[in-house]
N, C-alpha and C positions, 0 to 999 in steps of 0.2 A: 766532260767526264774525266779527262786526263788530269785536270786541275784537282778535282775532288779526290781521285786516287792518290795523287801526289801528297795531298794534305793528310789523308788518312793512313798513308803508308807508315809503318813503325819506323822510328828513327834509330832504335837500338834493337839488336837481336840478342837474346840470351839463350844459353844452352845449359841444361842441367840433367843430372841423372833422371830426376823426375821433378814435377812441379811442387811436390810436397814431400815431407819425410815419409816414405812409404814403409820403410823397415823391411823390405823384401830384398834379400841379397842371396846370391848363390854362385859359387865358382863354376857351375855348369854353363853359365853364359859364356865365360872365357873358354871353356873346354869345347863347346860347340864350334866356336869360331876357329879355335886351334885345330880341331879335327878337319875342318874345312880346308885350312891351309895345307895340312898334310895330304889330303885327298887331291887337292888342286895340284900340288907339286908332283904327285905320282902321275896324274893325268897329263900334266905338262910334259913329263919325260917320255910318256907313251905315245905322244903325238908328234907328227912331222909337220902339221899344218901351222904355218907361221901366224896366221890370223888367230887361230885358237890359242896358240902359245902366248901371243901378245895379250889377249883377253884374260888368259889364266894369270899372267903376272899382275895385271891391274886388279883383278878380283882378289887374288891372294894378298896383295898389299893392303887392300881395304879391310879384309878379314883380320889380318895381323894387327892393324891399327885398332880394330874393335877389341881384340884380345887385350891390348895395352889399356884401353879405356875401361874394360870390365875389371881388370886387375886393380887399376887405380881407384875405381869406385869401392871395391872391397877394402883396399888398403886405407883410403882416406875417410870412408864413411862407416864401414862396419867395424873394423878393428880399432880398439881403444887402448889406452895406456896399460890397463890391467892385463891385456892379452900379452903384452911384452914381458910382463913378469912371468907368465905361464910359458911363453914361447920366446926366449931371449934372442933367438936367431931370426925372428920375424922380419926385421928390417932387411937383413941380408937375403932372405928368401924372396921377398918382393922385389928387391933390387935385381937379383939374378933372374927372376921370372920376367920382369918387364924388359930387362936387357935382352933376354932370349927372344922375346916377342919382337923387339926391334931388329935383332939379327935375322930372325925368320922372315921379317918383312923385306929384307934386302936381298934374299936369295931364294932360289928354287930348290935348294939342297934339301932332300928328304930328311937327312939327319938333323938339320937345324930345326925343322918342324917337330921332329920327335923329341928333341931336347926341350923345346918349349912346352910340349904336352907333358913331359915328365915333371917339369917344374910346376905346372898348373895342378898336377896330381898332388904334389907336396902341399901346395896352397890349400887345396881342397881337404886334404887330410887334417891340416891344422884347423881350418874352418869348422869341420864337422866335430872337432874335439871341444869346441867352445860351447858353453851352455846356451848362448844366444842363438846359435844355429838352429836350435829346436823350433824357435818361433820365426826366424828370419829366412831359413833355407826353404827351398822349393823341392829339390830333388835329392833327398837324403840317400846315401849309399845303401844298397840292399844287403 
């Protein structure tokens, strides 16, 4: 049985946003993870338990990495060259937002988490101004 498992085991592993072009994008995915980072950082500072704090760091780092992932999916898959004409600072906004997510990943500082959230709000504001967001977005602002 082990020989058969070895033969049938995939030789290459691929990772993608989805297996086909789904056309579903929303900055809410990044925001949910960013809010988790903020809440984890607050709970970290409220706790004296070293085991809890260690777990909080680990989980917050995972969530911050997911923020970066969701931002990059929006940047590389949703936004197109014509959006740059409408929003000339889009490159800079995504650069600052992903850098903020990287900075938030490295620290338990609440202010770093809040800065990341503020930049994701800016990304979301731009996203919802695009005509394509009407059919691609999932959670439009109320």
